[in-house]
N, C-alpha and C positions, 0 to 999 in steps of 0.2 A: 141234234142237226146243229151243222155250223153255220151261223151266220156271217159275212164276211163284214158289213158293216159294223156291226158289233164288235168283230175281233179287231177292225183297227182301231175303234174307240178305246177300248181297252187298253190297247199298246199305245194307242197315244197319251194317254192318261196316264200309263207306268213313265213313259217319255217325262210327260209334263211335271212329275211327283218327284222325278228322279233330279230333271233339271231345279226344279225350286228348293228340293233340298240341296245341292250342290252351291247355288245360290247362298243360300243359308249357312251354309258351313264357311263359304267366304266372306258372310258380312259377319260374324262371330270372329272368324280369323283376325279381318280386320279390325275387330273392335277390339279385340284381345291385345294387339299389335300397337294399337294406338293410344292403349289405356298403360301398355306397361312403358311406354315410351313416355307417354306424360308422366307417366308415376318417379319415374328416373328420371326426370329433370332434376337437375342441382336447383340447390338453394343459392341465390346470389347473395355473398355476407360480403360484407366490408367491416374491417376489426379498426374502433378506435381508439388510441393508445397501444404503445407497447412497453409500458412501464410497469404493469402487474407480473409479477413473475409468470401466474399460469400462462400467459398468453403464446407461450411455445405449445401448446394440445395444438392449436389450429394449423401452426407447419408439422406436426409431426403426425397426421392422419392422412397420409398418402394411399392406404388401402383402403382409404373410403370414398365414395364418389357421390354420396350424397348433400355434399356440400362444397361450394365452388367459392373460392378466394380470390375476389374483383377488386379491392383494393385495400389502402390501409392509410388510415390521418394520424400522423405525427408531427408535434414540432421540433423533436430533439435530433437534431442531425448524425449527432455521435450515435443515438439510437437505434436510428434510419441503417447508418451506415454497418453498424453492428449484424442488424440484422441481415439486410442484402447480402453481406459475405457470408454469415452463417447457414443461411438455406441458401444460396444461389438465388436470389430472387430479381425480377426487372426493376430497375430505379424509376419506371415509370407507372407502376401502380401504388407509389407515395405520393399524398398528399400533405399539404400544410394550411390546405385550406377545408375545416369538416364539410361547408355546408356548399363549398364548389365541388366535392366529390362525391357528396351525395345525388347532386343536380346533374352532374353529369354523367355517373355510373350509374344513377337507380339501381340500387341492391334490395335485396326483398328483406334484409333484415343487418344489422348492426350489431355486433360482440364490442360490449368495453372492457378494455384494458387499462383504464387507468385510473388515477385516485377516486373512491368511491364520493368523495365530494362531486365529483366531474358527472358523476352521473346522470344527475338532474339538467343538465348542459345537452346530452349526447340525447335525452326523451325531449327535447324542447326543438331540438335541432327535426331528429326523426319524427317524429309523430303527428305535425303537419304534412311532412310529405309522404304519409299512411308508410313508415316503413317499421317493421317491427326490431326491437329490441331485445337483448339479453345482456344482463351485467354480474360483476363476480359477487360473491356475497359481502358486506351486505347491499340489501337495496337503496338505502342511503346515509348522509350520517344524522341527517335531522326529519323530524316525522314532518315538519311544513315542506320538504324537499318530497318527501315518500308521499304526501298528498296530492302536491302536483302532478308527480308523476302517475297516480292514479288516474288524475282525473285528465288529465291529456288522454293518455290511455285510452278512456273511457270515450272521451271525445271524440278521438279521430279515431276508434276501431281499431287501433292497432294490440298486439299482445307485449308484454313487457316483461318478461321472466328476467328470476334471477336465481343463478346458477349454484347451488352449494354441494360438496363434494360426498357429504352426506344423504343425498337424494337418490343416489346410484346405488345405495346399501339393501341387498338384500336383506339383511338382519332387521336392520330398520322397516322395511316392508312388513316383515314377516309380525313383529309385536304390533306394528297396526292390525295387521287382520286379526291377531288374535285378541286386540280390545275389540273390535268390532263383533268379534263373535260370542264376545259376553267372555272368554277365558279367563281374561284376568279380574274381572269385575271391574268396579270402578276404581280409579288411579286415586293412588294416594300419595306416594312418593316418586318423584322422579331424578335421577342424578345424569348429570351431563357433563362428560370431562373431554376436554378438546384442548390439544396444544404440541408444543415442541420444546426444545432445548432455547430457542430465543432464533428471534430472524439473524440475527449476526453470526449466531450459534452456527448455523446452518447452511449459511453460506449462501444468502439471497443476494440477488444485484444491490447496485451501488442505488438506482433508481427506484427498484421497492423498496428497499430501506429507507429512502426518504417520504417514501409516501406511509410507512408503518407507522414511522416516530413522528409524525406530524401532524399533530392535535386536529387539524384542522383540514388537513386533505383527508385521515381518517378517522378523526370524530374521536376515537382514544386509541390506546397500544393493545395488550392483550387484552382489555373487557369488549372491545370490538371486534378483534382478530379472529376470538376464538369463541365469545362470549355470543357472537351472532349464531353460533351453530343451536346451543343449547334452547336459544330464543325463537330461533324458526321449528326446532323439531317436538316443544313443546307447545306452540301455539297449533301446530300440525296435528299432533297426538290430542289435543285437546278441542278439534272441529271449528279454531279460530276462534275461541272462547279466550277472551284476556283479564289478566291476572288481577287480582282486588289489588295489589302492592308487589313492588318491586324495591329491595334493599341489596345494595352491594358493597362491597368495600374493596378497597384497591391499593396495591403497594408497588414500591421502587423496590427491590429485591438489588438489580445493579442498574442504580443511577450512571455508574458511570459509563453507562456503555445507552440506555434508554433514559435520558434527561429531561426528555419533556412528557413523556407518556408513563403510564403504568407497565409492568410488565407480570403482573399479578392480577387477577378478578375473582372475586365471588358471587356469583347473584344469587337471591333466594325471590322466587316468583312462590307468593301466596293464593292460592283461589279458595273458592268457598269447604270444597272437602280435598284440596290435593296442595302438595307444595312440590315446590320444582329448585333444587340445588345446580348451579352452572357455575362451572369451573373452568375459565379458561387463563391459559398459563402460559407464559415462555419460559418457563421451568420444570419444563416435566424433565424428568432424566431421558426420554426419549419421546419420540412422537405417538400420539395416541388421540383415536378419536372414538369412543365407545361410550353408549346410555344404558342405566338399569331403571325398569321401570317396573315398579309395583302396585298391585291393584289388591284389592280385598280379597281377591280369589286364588290370585297368582301372581308370580311374577317372572319376567323376561328380563334377559341380560344379551343385547347386542356387542359383543368383543370385539368384533370388525365387521368388514364389510360381509363375510361369508360364514360367521362364525355367531350361533346363537345355543345360549343355554336357558333352558326352563324349569320352571318347578309351578306347577298346576294343581297340587292337592299337596297337602298337609302329611298324608300319611306314603306321599312317595317320592324316590330321590329325585334330585335334578338330573336335567337328562342335556345333555349337548349335542346338537345337528350343525355338521357341516354343509351350507347351504351351496348351489350353485349359483355364480355370479346374476345379477338382475337381467334381464333379454334385452337384445336391441327394441328399441333406440333407448330405452331407458341405461342403458350405460354408457351412453357418449352424450353430454349436456350439445351439440352441434347437430347431433341426428336426431335428437330429441325436437331443439328447435325448430327443425326442418319438419320434421312431423307435424309439429301444433302450426306451424305458419300454412303448411298444403293442408292442413283440416284431416289428416289421417288418424291423428289423436288430438281428442278434446281434454283437455286437465281438469279436471273437479273441481268443485269452488274454493275449496280449501285445499288445494296443492300444494307441496311443497315450492314448486316454483313460481305458483300463483302471486298476485296481488293482495289479495285479502290478508293471506299469512305473512305475507312479509312488509308488510307496513305498519299490521302489530307486532312485527319481530324489531322493526326501528322503534316503535314506540318504547317496547320492552329496554332497547338499549339507550334512548333517550332519557329514561327514566332512570334506568342506572348512574348512567353518567352525572345526574342532579342528586342522586342520593349518595354516591360518591363522595361528590363535592360537599355536602350540606351536611353527609356522616348523619342523615335522617332517611328514614323509610316514606318512599315515594308512594302514595295514594294515588292513583288512577281514576280521572273523571269520569262518570259516564259517557 
């Protein structure tokens, strides 16, 4: 029997459900569009300094839209003119007063490309303004500066990242994974080799050369410039553990070029059950950044960013693997900075970019400089 009233109600219910589903679809669509728009908001980035040779990276990533360069602080007019001409930049984006630039542009983050000794000044200016900072390696020239940076970051709740090229290497990440999985056992010996033919030999700019060869601005020569990689990597591999002692030997093989700093450095880090030998040099035949990690079960060698050699059992031959590069955003420091600031990526406590590892790395470098000067092993205080 057909009841018109019930038929009408049934029809009405279907219509209401249909309308509700359409509203639900529209709501989800609007949410996804708004979320996507929010996620694609570029990081407003300002640059502090143009004298560091790595600064060109920020001007050569026009294929990416996750970061927007809003301003540049630089007091050297010759440098400013050079970069305006090289990259066809608007002169109005350049400032000679850091504080004025920060207050006017209100960037989300600042990337420092000046002398290492100036990193502390950049953080002092940015931290109270709640502006995040990324510096080029290493974090600072002295442990006191590194600790002040750490305190400022904690007090003002900002991120301070230190960029190392070796943080982009998939080979290093694979070694860390093998250690975490227990396939290498406990670390017994690590060899980290970094460097090139020398700053002058590879043709760095006169401004960058002046920084690298100034013991105040750079801290030391090859000891800091390339020794910092090993200090960062070993502290990362050891999950933040500090060495018991640091021993360093430096040499001027080319005093006619590098009059005020070392061009050759060997640093030995001693741990309770492990030793790390760091070789930082401006005398390598060719550029290199490689690492060997020997555990009590197996070994792994990062030949370059995407080549890994391993031997995990005594009765098996060594294997060589060709790896894919690290995925985005881990393959680009600015993309990673944007992801960290936005909160889409949270760094682990002892990440290569993070403050705990890099404060310890500076402690190691400072001890190495003291050891080289005194020609004695420096024992780190508890």
